[in-house]
PDB file with one MODEL, atoms N, CA, C and O in Angstrom:
MODEL        1
ATOM      1  N   MET A   1      90.523 105.681 101.261  1.00  0.00           N
ATOM      2  CA  MET A   1      91.405 104.700 101.815  1.00  0.00           C
ATOM      3  C   MET A   1      90.914 103.325 101.374  1.00  0.00           C
ATOM      4  O   MET A   1      89.720 103.031 101.436  1.00  0.00           O
ATOM      5  N   THR A   2      91.829 102.503 100.939  1.00  0.00           N
ATOM      6  CA  THR A   2      91.457 101.166 100.497  1.00  0.00           C
ATOM      7  C   THR A   2      91.559 100.177 101.652  1.00  0.00           C
ATOM      8  O   THR A   2      92.112 100.486 102.708  1.00  0.00           O
ATOM      9  N   THR A   3      91.016  98.986 101.432  1.00  0.00           N
ATOM     10  CA  THR A   3      91.109  97.949 102.450  1.00  0.00           C
ATOM     11  C   THR A   3      91.854  96.749 101.891  1.00  0.00           C
ATOM     12  O   THR A   3      91.864  96.515 100.682  1.00  0.00           O
ATOM     13  N   THR A   4      92.467  96.003 102.772  1.00  0.00           N
ATOM     14  CA  THR A   4      93.174  94.795 102.385  1.00  0.00           C
ATOM     15  C   THR A   4      92.184  93.636 102.311  1.00  0.00           C
ATOM     16  O   THR A   4      91.006  93.798 102.630  1.00  0.00           O
ATOM     17  N   ARG A   5      92.661  92.478 101.894  1.00  0.00           N
ATOM     18  CA  ARG A   5      91.781  91.303 101.823  1.00  0.00           C
ATOM     19  C   ARG A   5      91.263  90.905 103.198  1.00  0.00           C
ATOM     20  O   ARG A   5      90.213  90.272 103.313  1.00  0.00           O
ATOM     21  N   ARG A   6      91.988  91.270 104.222  1.00  0.00           N
ATOM     22  CA  ARG A   6      91.548  90.938 105.575  1.00  0.00           C
ATOM     23  C   ARG A   6      90.568  91.962 106.128  1.00  0.00           C
ATOM     24  O   ARG A   6      90.104  91.826 107.260  1.00  0.00           O
ATOM     25  N   GLY A   7      90.250  92.982 105.342  1.00  0.00           N
ATOM     26  CA  GLY A   7      89.304  93.995 105.768  1.00  0.00           C
ATOM     27  C   GLY A   7      89.910  95.135 106.557  1.00  0.00           C
ATOM     28  O   GLY A   7      89.187  95.980 107.086  1.00  0.00           O
ATOM     29  N   ARG A   8      91.226  95.167 106.643  1.00  0.00           N
ATOM     30  CA  ARG A   8      91.883  96.242 107.378  1.00  0.00           C
ATOM     31  C   ARG A   8      92.089  97.448 106.474  1.00  0.00           C
ATOM     32  O   ARG A   8      92.260  97.308 105.263  1.00  0.00           O
ATOM     33  N   ALA A   9      92.072  98.619 107.068  1.00  0.00           N
ATOM     34  CA  ALA A   9      92.305  99.841 106.314  1.00  0.00           C
ATOM     35  C   ALA A   9      93.768  99.940 105.919  1.00  0.00           C
ATOM     36  O   ALA A   9      94.651  99.596 106.704  1.00  0.00           O
ATOM     37  N   GLN A  10      94.025 100.403 104.718  1.00  0.00           N
ATOM     38  CA  GLN A  10      95.386 100.559 104.224  1.00  0.00           C
ATOM     39  C   GLN A  10      95.597 102.040 103.924  1.00  0.00           C
ATOM     40  O   GLN A  10      94.876 102.627 103.117  1.00  0.00           O
ATOM     41  N   ASP A  11      96.579 102.632 104.572  1.00  0.00           N
ATOM     42  CA  ASP A  11      96.813 104.058 104.417  1.00  0.00           C
ATOM     43  C   ASP A  11      98.106 104.277 103.651  1.00  0.00           C
ATOM     44  O   ASP A  11      99.193 104.059 104.186  1.00  0.00           O
ATOM     45  N   ARG A  12      97.994 104.702 102.417  1.00  0.00           N
ATOM     46  CA  ARG A  12      99.171 104.894 101.580  1.00  0.00           C
ATOM     47  C   ARG A  12      99.807 106.255 101.766  1.00  0.00           C
ATOM     48  O   ARG A  12     100.830 106.559 101.153  1.00  0.00           O
ATOM     49  N   ALA A  13      99.207 107.070 102.607  1.00  0.00           N
ATOM     50  CA  ALA A  13      99.759 108.400 102.858  1.00  0.00           C
ATOM     51  C   ALA A  13     100.797 108.361 103.978  1.00  0.00           C
ATOM     52  O   ALA A  13     101.347 109.395 104.359  1.00  0.00           O
ATOM     53  N   LYS A  14     101.058 107.176 104.496  1.00  0.00           N
ATOM     54  CA  LYS A  14     102.004 107.050 105.599  1.00  0.00           C
ATOM     55  C   LYS A  14     103.095 106.048 105.253  1.00  0.00           C
ATOM     56  O   LYS A  14     102.876 105.124 104.470  1.00  0.00           O
ATOM     57  N   VAL A  15     104.271 106.237 105.842  1.00  0.00           N
ATOM     58  CA  VAL A  15     105.399 105.323 105.676  1.00  0.00           C
ATOM     59  C   VAL A  15     105.570 104.585 107.001  1.00  0.00           C
ATOM     60  O   VAL A  15     105.820 105.209 108.032  1.00  0.00           O
ATOM     61  N   ALA A  16     105.439 103.276 106.976  1.00  0.00           N
ATOM     62  CA  ALA A  16     105.637 102.483 108.185  1.00  0.00           C
ATOM     63  C   ALA A  16     107.134 102.226 108.334  1.00  0.00           C
ATOM     64  O   ALA A  16     107.687 101.365 107.650  1.00  0.00           O
ATOM     65  N   GLY A  17     107.783 102.959 109.214  1.00  0.00           N
ATOM     66  CA  GLY A  17     109.229 102.860 109.389  1.00  0.00           C
ATOM     67  C   GLY A  17     109.707 101.502 109.852  1.00  0.00           C
ATOM     68  O   GLY A  17     110.870 101.154 109.645  1.00  0.00           O
ATOM     69  N   GLY A  18     108.835 100.726 110.474  1.00  0.00           N
ATOM     70  CA  GLY A  18     109.200  99.401 110.943  1.00  0.00           C
ATOM     71  C   GLY A  18     109.002  98.313 109.899  1.00  0.00           C
ATOM     72  O   GLY A  18     109.384  97.165 110.123  1.00  0.00           O
ATOM     73  N   GLN A  19     108.410  98.660 108.764  1.00  0.00           N
ATOM     74  CA  GLN A  19     108.167  97.684 107.699  1.00  0.00           C
ATOM     75  C   GLN A  19     109.274  97.802 106.659  1.00  0.00           C
ATOM     76  O   GLN A  19     109.354  98.800 105.943  1.00  0.00           O
ATOM     77  N   ASP A  20     110.122  96.791 106.576  1.00  0.00           N
ATOM     78  CA  ASP A  20     111.292  96.844 105.701  1.00  0.00           C
ATOM     79  C   ASP A  20     110.919  97.089 104.243  1.00  0.00           C
ATOM     80  O   ASP A  20     111.612  97.826 103.542  1.00  0.00           O
ATOM     81  N   HIS A  21     109.827  96.474 103.779  1.00  0.00           N
ATOM     82  CA  HIS A  21     109.460  96.646 102.370  1.00  0.00           C
ATOM     83  C   HIS A  21     109.051  98.090 102.068  1.00  0.00           C
ATOM     84  O   HIS A  21     109.320  98.591 100.976  1.00  0.00           O
ATOM     85  N   GLU A  22     108.407  98.759 103.021  1.00  0.00           N
ATOM     86  CA  GLU A  22     108.022 100.155 102.798  1.00  0.00           C
ATOM     87  C   GLU A  22     109.243 101.066 102.817  1.00  0.00           C
ATOM     88  O   GLU A  22     109.336 102.003 102.023  1.00  0.00           O
ATOM     89  N   VAL A  23     110.170 100.795 103.714  1.00  0.00           N
ATOM     90  CA  VAL A  23     111.397 101.589 103.801  1.00  0.00           C
ATOM     91  C   VAL A  23     112.217 101.400 102.529  1.00  0.00           C
ATOM     92  O   VAL A  23     112.738 102.368 101.975  1.00  0.00           O
ATOM     93  N   ARG A  24     112.334 100.149 102.062  1.00  0.00           N
ATOM     94  CA  ARG A  24     113.079  99.859 100.823  1.00  0.00           C
ATOM     95  C   ARG A  24     112.456 100.570  99.631  1.00  0.00           C
ATOM     96  O   ARG A  24     113.166 101.150  98.809  1.00  0.00           O
ATOM     97  N   TYR A  25     111.123 100.526  99.536  1.00  0.00           N
ATOM     98  CA  TYR A  25     110.420 101.177  98.430  1.00  0.00           C
ATOM     99  C   TYR A  25     110.698 102.674  98.423  1.00  0.00           C
ATOM    100  O   TYR A  25     111.046 103.241  97.387  1.00  0.00           O
ATOM    101  N   GLU A  26     110.546 103.301  99.559  1.00  0.00           N
ATOM    102  CA  GLU A  26     110.738 104.752  99.653  1.00  0.00           C
ATOM    103  C   GLU A  26     112.193 105.123  99.373  1.00  0.00           C
ATOM    104  O   GLU A  26     112.457 106.138  98.728  1.00  0.00           O
ATOM    105  N   ALA A  27     113.138 104.313  99.850  1.00  0.00           N
ATOM    106  CA  ALA A  27     114.556 104.575  99.608  1.00  0.00           C
ATOM    107  C   ALA A  27     114.872 104.491  98.119  1.00  0.00           C
ATOM    108  O   ALA A  27     115.578 105.343  97.581  1.00  0.00           O
ATOM    109  N   LYS A  28     114.354 103.469  97.461  1.00  0.00           N
ATOM    110  CA  LYS A  28     114.601 103.315  96.024  1.00  0.00           C
ATOM    111  C   LYS A  28     113.945 104.448  95.240  1.00  0.00           C
ATOM    112  O   LYS A  28     114.532 104.985  94.301  1.00  0.00           O
ATOM    113  N   LYS A  29     112.734 104.803  95.629  1.00  0.00           N
ATOM    114  CA  LYS A  29     111.986 105.867  94.953  1.00  0.00           C
ATOM    115  C   LYS A  29     112.711 107.213  95.038  1.00  0.00           C
ATOM    116  O   LYS A  29     112.741 107.972  94.070  1.00  0.00           O
ATOM    117  N   GLU A  30     113.291 107.500  96.203  1.00  0.00           N
ATOM    118  CA  GLU A  30     113.954 108.788  96.426  1.00  0.00           C
ATOM    119  C   GLU A  30     115.445 108.743  96.140  1.00  0.00           C
ATOM    120  O   GLU A  30     116.096 109.788  96.129  1.00  0.00           O
ATOM    121  N   GLY A  31     116.006 107.557  95.908  1.00  0.00           N
ATOM    122  CA  GLY A  31     117.430 107.439  95.611  1.00  0.00           C
ATOM    123  C   GLY A  31     118.325 107.669  96.817  1.00  0.00           C
ATOM    124  O   GLY A  31     119.411 108.236  96.697  1.00  0.00           O
ATOM    125  N   VAL A  32     117.858 107.221  97.991  1.00  0.00           N
ATOM    126  CA  VAL A  32     118.622 107.373  99.223  1.00  0.00           C
ATOM    127  C   VAL A  32     118.758 106.011  99.903  1.00  0.00           C
ATOM    128  O   VAL A  32     118.224 105.016  99.413  1.00  0.00           O
ATOM    129  N   SER A  33     119.466 105.965 101.022  1.00  0.00           N
ATOM    130  CA  SER A  33     119.632 104.709 101.748  1.00  0.00           C
ATOM    131  C   SER A  33     118.428 104.456 102.663  1.00  0.00           C
ATOM    132  O   SER A  33     117.649 105.362 102.960  1.00  0.00           O
ATOM    133  N   LYS A  34     118.301 103.206 103.096  1.00  0.00           N
ATOM    134  CA  LYS A  34     117.210 102.861 104.014  1.00  0.00           C
ATOM    135  C   LYS A  34     117.374 103.591 105.341  1.00  0.00           C
ATOM    136  O   LYS A  34     116.387 103.979 105.967  1.00  0.00           O
ATOM    137  N   GLY A  35     118.615 103.778 105.767  1.00  0.00           N
ATOM    138  CA  GLY A  35     118.874 104.491 107.008  1.00  0.00           C
ATOM    139  C   GLY A  35     118.401 105.930 106.969  1.00  0.00           C
ATOM    140  O   GLY A  35     117.886 106.458 107.955  1.00  0.00           O
ATOM    141  N   GLU A  36     118.582 106.557 105.818  1.00  0.00           N
ATOM    142  CA  GLU A  36     118.120 107.946 105.666  1.00  0.00           C
ATOM    143  C   GLU A  36     116.599 108.031 105.752  1.00  0.00           C
ATOM    144  O   GLU A  36     116.058 108.979 106.321  1.00  0.00           O
ATOM    145  N   VAL A  37     115.915 107.045 105.189  1.00  0.00           N
ATOM    146  CA  VAL A  37     114.442 107.029 105.261  1.00  0.00           C
ATOM    147  C   VAL A  37     114.010 106.845 106.709  1.00  0.00           C
ATOM    148  O   VAL A  37     113.118 107.549 107.181  1.00  0.00           O
ATOM    149  N   LYS A  38     114.628 105.914 107.414  1.00  0.00           N
ATOM    150  CA  LYS A  38     114.268 105.685 108.817  1.00  0.00           C
ATOM    151  C   LYS A  38     114.534 106.927 109.656  1.00  0.00           C
ATOM    152  O   LYS A  38     113.732 107.272 110.525  1.00  0.00           O
ATOM    153  N   ASP A  39     115.646 107.599 109.407  1.00  0.00           N
ATOM    154  CA  ASP A  39     115.956 108.829 110.134  1.00  0.00           C
ATOM    155  C   ASP A  39     114.916 109.909 109.857  1.00  0.00           C
ATOM    156  O   ASP A  39     114.509 110.636 110.763  1.00  0.00           O
ATOM    157  N   ALA A  40     114.486 110.012 108.592  1.00  0.00           N
ATOM    158  CA  ALA A  40     113.475 111.004 108.224  1.00  0.00           C
ATOM    159  C   ALA A  40     112.146 110.705 108.912  1.00  0.00           C
ATOM    160  O   ALA A  40     111.461 111.626 109.356  1.00  0.00           O
ATOM    161  N   VAL A  41     111.775 109.428 109.005  1.00  0.00           N
ATOM    162  CA  VAL A  41     110.526 109.048 109.677  1.00  0.00           C
ATOM    163  C   VAL A  41     110.598 109.421 111.155  1.00  0.00           C
ATOM    164  O   VAL A  41     109.624 109.920 111.718  1.00  0.00           O
ATOM    165  N   LYS A  42     111.747 109.182 111.782  1.00  0.00           N
ATOM    166  CA  LYS A  42     111.914 109.549 113.191  1.00  0.00           C
ATOM    167  C   LYS A  42     111.863 111.061 113.379  1.00  0.00           C
ATOM    168  O   LYS A  42     111.335 111.555 114.375  1.00  0.00           O
ATOM    169  N   LYS A  43     112.415 111.786 112.419  1.00  0.00           N
ATOM    170  CA  LYS A  43     112.522 113.244 112.522  1.00  0.00           C
ATOM    171  C   LYS A  43     111.189 113.959 112.285  1.00  0.00           C
ATOM    172  O   LYS A  43     110.808 114.833 113.065  1.00  0.00           O
ATOM    173  N   VAL A  44     110.471 113.588 111.199  1.00  0.00           N
ATOM    174  CA  VAL A  44     109.272 114.342 110.819  1.00  0.00           C
ATOM    175  C   VAL A  44     107.972 113.570 110.981  1.00  0.00           C
ATOM    176  O   VAL A  44     106.902 114.124 110.730  1.00  0.00           O
ATOM    177  N   GLY A  45     108.031 112.307 111.394  1.00  0.00           N
ATOM    178  CA  GLY A  45     106.821 111.506 111.532  1.00  0.00           C
ATOM    179  C   GLY A  45     106.634 110.611 110.319  1.00  0.00           C
ATOM    180  O   GLY A  45     107.500 110.561 109.445  1.00  0.00           O
ATOM    181  N   ASN A  46     105.515 109.906 110.257  1.00  0.00           N
ATOM    182  CA  ASN A  46     105.333 108.919 109.197  1.00  0.00           C
ATOM    183  C   ASN A  46     104.503 109.394 108.011  1.00  0.00           C
ATOM    184  O   ASN A  46     104.116 108.578 107.174  1.00  0.00           O
ATOM    185  N   SER A  47     104.226 110.664 107.917  1.00  0.00           N
ATOM    186  CA  SER A  47     103.524 111.213 106.753  1.00  0.00           C
ATOM    187  C   SER A  47     104.432 111.107 105.527  1.00  0.00           C
ATOM    188  O   SER A  47     105.557 111.609 105.533  1.00  0.00           O
ATOM    189  N   ARG A  48     103.940 110.455 104.485  1.00  0.00           N
ATOM    190  CA  ARG A  48     104.753 110.246 103.280  1.00  0.00           C
ATOM    191  C   ARG A  48     105.205 111.576 102.674  1.00  0.00           C
ATOM    192  O   ARG A  48     106.350 111.699 102.241  1.00  0.00           O
ATOM    193  N   LYS A  49     104.322 112.561 102.641  1.00  0.00           N
ATOM    194  CA  LYS A  49     104.674 113.871 102.071  1.00  0.00           C
ATOM    195  C   LYS A  49     105.799 114.539 102.859  1.00  0.00           C
ATOM    196  O   LYS A  49     106.723 115.105 102.275  1.00  0.00           O
ATOM    197  N   LYS A  50     105.715 114.471 104.185  1.00  0.00           N
ATOM    198  CA  LYS A  50     106.742 115.095 105.022  1.00  0.00           C
ATOM    199  C   LYS A  50     108.078 114.363 104.898  1.00  0.00           C
ATOM    200  O   LYS A  50     109.134 114.993 104.859  1.00  0.00           O
ATOM    201  N   VAL A  51     108.028 113.025 104.835  1.00  0.00           N
ATOM    202  CA  VAL A  51     109.253 112.244 104.704  1.00  0.00           C
ATOM    203  C   VAL A  51     109.929 112.570 103.367  1.00  0.00           C
ATOM    204  O   VAL A  51     111.138 112.796 103.318  1.00  0.00           O
ATOM    205  N   GLU A  52     109.148 112.591 102.289  1.00  0.00           N
ATOM    206  CA  GLU A  52     109.715 112.893 100.973  1.00  0.00           C
ATOM    207  C   GLU A  52     110.281 114.309 100.926  1.00  0.00           C
ATOM    208  O   GLU A  52     111.334 114.535 100.330  1.00  0.00           O
ATOM    209  N   ALA A  53     109.591 115.263 101.549  1.00  0.00           N
ATOM    210  CA  ALA A  53     110.086 116.638 101.569  1.00  0.00           C
ATOM    211  C   ALA A  53     111.399 116.722 102.353  1.00  0.00           C
ATOM    212  O   ALA A  53     112.318 117.434 101.950  1.00  0.00           O
ATOM    213  N   ASP A  54     111.486 115.999 103.465  1.00  0.00           N
ATOM    214  CA  ASP A  54     112.713 116.009 104.260  1.00  0.00           C
ATOM    215  C   ASP A  54     113.873 115.378 103.497  1.00  0.00           C
ATOM    216  O   ASP A  54     115.004 115.855 103.589  1.00  0.00           O
ATOM    217  N   LEU A  55     113.606 114.318 102.748  1.00  0.00           N
ATOM    218  CA  LEU A  55     114.656 113.653 102.000  1.00  0.00           C
ATOM    219  C   LEU A  55     115.148 114.508 100.838  1.00  0.00           C
ATOM    220  O   LEU A  55     116.324 114.440 100.479  1.00  0.00           O
ATOM    221  N   LYS A  56     114.273 115.306 100.249  1.00  0.00           N
ATOM    222  CA  LYS A  56     114.653 116.173  99.142  1.00  0.00           C
ATOM    223  C   LYS A  56     115.364 117.427  99.611  1.00  0.00           C
ATOM    224  O   LYS A  56     116.221 117.962  98.908  1.00  0.00           O
ATOM    225  N   GLY A  57     115.012 117.893 100.789  1.00  0.00           N
ATOM    226  CA  GLY A  57     115.540 119.165 101.276  1.00  0.00           C
ATOM    227  C   GLY A  57     116.648 118.972 102.196  1.00  0.00           C
ATOM    228  O   GLY A  57     117.209 119.945 102.700  1.00  0.00           O
TER     229      GLY A  57
ENDMDL
END
């Protein structure tokens, strides 16, 4: 896990559903809408692998 300049831990294995830039990135990456990404995060949690699997399936 990497750290930010402020010394905080940064976890790239998770999707922060409340962070618009993360939702936009994931939506563009998967070719879906931002709403679909937010719904997937609510449904399966914030694990990036689970969200991507839900969006594909």
